[in-house]
N, C-alpha and C positions, 0 to 999 in steps of 0.2 A: 503494499500500499503506500501511498505517496508520504515521504516526510514531509510536517507542515508544522508550524507553531501558532497556538492559538494563546491568544494573551491569558494571563492568569487571572483566573477568576474565583472569587471566593466560593468556598461551599455552599453561602445560603446561597448566592447567584446561580449557581450550578444546579441546586434543588429547584429553585425556583424555575428553571428552565425546563425542567424534567417532571415536574411536580404531576403535570396531567395524565402522562403514561405511567407512574410510579403508584399514585392513589389506589387503584383498582388491585393491586398487587400486595398491597400491606395488610399485615396481620398485628395481631399483640405482640407474639412470638419477634417478630421480624423489628419491630418497633423499640423493642425492648434491647434487641442486640444491637440494633442504630446508637442506640443511647450509651449503651457500656462501650461501644466500640469509639464512639466522640469522647467519652471520657476518657478513655485509655490512650487515645493518642494525645489530649491534652495534656495527660502526666505522664507521657512518654513511657510508659509502661511497656516493656519487653517482651515477657510472657502474656499473652492475652488469653480473657476467658471469652473473648466474643470473638466473631468468625467473619469474614469478609462478606459484605452486603452486596458488591460488586465485583461480577469477575469478567476478563476479557479473552475469549477464547479463539484462537485461530482454527477455523474450520477445514483450511488446506494450505499448503505452501506454493499453489499453482495462480500463474497470471498470465493472461494472453497479451496483455500489453507491456510496453519496456521504456516507462517514465525514467527521465534519466537521472534523478535522485532515488532510484529504488534500488530493491537487492536483484530485481531480474534484470539489468541489465547486464548482469554477471552469467553469462551462459553455463560457467562451471556450478554456480548456486542452484541454476536452474536444474542440471543431472543429476543432481544428490537424491531427488524426489522420486516416488514410485506411487501408482495409483492408489496404492494401500496405503499412504501416507495421509489419505483424507481421514477427515472426522468423520466416525460411524457413530450410529443409535448406543452400540456397546461400549463406545470409548466415551461417550457423553455420559451415558449412565454414572457412570463411575466418578465423573467429577460432579455432576448435580444431585446426586440420590443423597449424599453425605452432607449435601449444603442446603440442601431443599428448603428446610424449615426457616433458614436464615436469607436466604439470596433474595434481592430484590429485582435484582438488574443483570442480563448478561448481552454483552456487545459481542458479536458473532464476527469479528472482523479483527485482520491483525496486519500478515504481510502477505496472504494472498487475495485473489478474486474470489470471493463467497460461491457465487455462482457454477463456480469450477468444479464445486464439491456435487457430484451426482445425487448427494442424501440431502442437502440443505433444506429443502423445503421440512423433509420430516424431523431434521434438527430442529425448525423452527417450531412447528406443530408439539414437538415435545415439551420444549421449554415452556411454550403457552399452558400446556394442559397441567404444568407442574405450578401454575401461579406464578411466574416470573417474567417480568418484562423482557424483550428483547428487540436488536436494534442489530442494524449492519451497514457499512459503508461499501459501496460500490461502483464499479465502472460502469455496469449496465450496459457495456458494449457487447452483447452475449445475443447469439439468436436462440429466443423461447419461444415456444409453443404456446398457444393462447389459454390452453389447457395447464400450463405450469403459470403464467400468469395470473389466471383465475385463482388457483390455488394459494399463490403467495397472497393475494389479497385477503382470502378468506383464511389463510395460516394462522392470525393469532398475532402477526408481527405488528408492531408497536411502531416502528419508524424505520424509513429507510433512506440513509443520504446519499444522493448520486453524485460522482465525481465528474464534474462537467465546467471544465474550465475557459468558456469562449462560449460565444453566439454564433460561430460557424463552423465547419470542418477543418478549414486552415487552422483558426487559432487553438481551436480545443488541441488538435493533434500536434502541436509546437512541443507541449506539454506530454499529454495522453499518447505517446507515440503508439501507433496501430489501431486507435479508435476509431468508430462509425459514430458521427455526429448524427445522422438521421435514424441510426439504429435505436441510440440511445433516446430520443425524443419519441420515435414509436414506440419502443417500450413502457416508457411513463406514461404517455396518453392510453395505451391500453390499459394499464393497471389504475390509472386514474377513473378509465369508464366502469372497470369491474367492481371501484369501490360505490360509485355512483349508482350502479344497477343494484347492488346489494346493499344499498343505504349504510356503508360503512364509514365508520370516522377513521379508522386506519387500515393500514399501516398511513404514517405521516410521510409524505414524500418531500423531500428537503434538496433543495439545489445548493451543493456545496462546491463553490467556486473559488480556487486559491488563487490568489492575485499576483501576477507577474506585471513586470513594465510591459511586456507585449500583449496582454491583455486586459489592461486599465480602461480601454476605450470601451470594452463590453457592458462595463457593470452597470451603466444605465438601463441597457437592454434588459438586463437581468430583472433588476427593478421593477421595470415597466411589464413585463411579458411573462413571468414565473406562472402566473395562473393560469396563462391563456395556453400555455404548454402543458398543463397538468401537475404542477408542483403547488406544495401546501404552503411554503416559504422557502427563503434562501438564507446562506449562512456563507460570509465572505472570511477568509483566513488567508494568511500570507506567505509565500513562499519563505523555506527556511533561512536562506541567505542572504533574505532582501535586508533591506535599510530600517524597515519597521519592525522585525521580528530580532534583527541584531541589537537595535537601542532598546528592546523590549527585554531582552535576556541581559545586557547589562545593566541595567536599572533593578532587575530582580537579584543577578547575583551577590552572595553574601549577607542579605537580608535575613538569614537564619530560619526563614519559614520551615515546620517541620513537614517531611514529605509525607503527600498525601498516600500515594500507591501503598507503602509496606504499611500500614495500618489498616487501609479501607478495602484494598481490592488487590487480586490476583491475575497474573498473565500466566495463561497455557498455552503453549506451541501445538502444532497438530501433531506433533511426535508423543505429545505429553510433558515435555520439558517444563517445569515451572520458571517463570522470572520475576522478580519483584516490581519490575515497569517496563516501558516500551523499549529499551535498551535492551537488544536481546543477546547481548555478552552472556557466556554461560556464568551463571553465580554458583553452580553445583547445589541447587536446594532441593530438586529430586526430580522425579516424574510422577505425574497423577493419574498416570495409568498402572503404576508399577506399585505405589505406595497407598496407606491411609492418607487422606487430602487435609484431614485433621490434624494429623503428626507434622506434615510437611509446615502448615501454618504457623506452626509453633517450635519449629526444629533448630537446633543449632544454629544454623546461616541466618535465620530469619531473625532470632532474637538478636544476633550479633549486628545485623543492619538495622535494629530498631535501638540496641544501645549506644551507637554511633552519634545517635541524637539526643542523649542525656546531657543537661545542660553545662555540667561543669567544664568539661572539656571539648563541647562543640565549636567550630565543627573539626577540630584536629584528630578527634577519633572516628570521624567517619570512614566507612568502606571505600578503600580506593577507586571504585566503580562510583561512588556515590558522589565524591568530592570535586568532580568536575562541574557540578549543578551549583556549588556552593563555593567556588574559588575562581 
């Protein structure tokens, strides 16, 4: 998936933005877990009683595009994977079942294109039936049957962000190399029509537009035409190496804010490898398909990462891979 930077938002702002899709999935047990989780983060507890309320799972490592800043421009990286590396229902159950009573939200996207996974719709339906909100990001530049799009509309998916960085084939393909602009819009319109046919309020279809110098001119078009094209809303984010991103990062560095990721969420790659954040370096936390996920959440590696945020010697005690965010 595209490497982008989104301005740092407070947790309250984040919750407000997602509240409509989360409310119907809340239970007393989930609320209690959330409260304990927030308290433990505030006091920088390392061995947690609470469990992650949000997890991010990669449904598969494959992508048909070759965006310049993405892993998939490296063909050696792409050759590492086989069809069986896609997430299956059996693998997903191993992750979800131990956490189901605590989980509020699952993001089904990381570094692959979700629609490259042939089991994607079944995965969404299972998560929805487990009373957990689910969303993902997609380039949506993939041929789908009308039946598949209809099933997506009725699957229980809460939100789908469509990566579309321009108002024409020429502009969008400058970054989304290999994408088909007309196919993307056709898929969006079909999904919107099925929502209308069945009087569905979800999935919310978001136009996710990464702003580069070459596509700034298309921003007014997005604002004026997104509804006509079938989108429910739009979101502008910034090129990871752009001026806006660099300035914001410099402003945030060294402020000492506690890391959201290692207290509130967990990243699980399609091979089961667990990561504390979207930096996919090997932290040696463990594998969610092979180990009890409760034990992984509080194992020595996770506790060591959290101990690095203790006030007495912060940020000196941070894990080496965490220091780049704070120095």
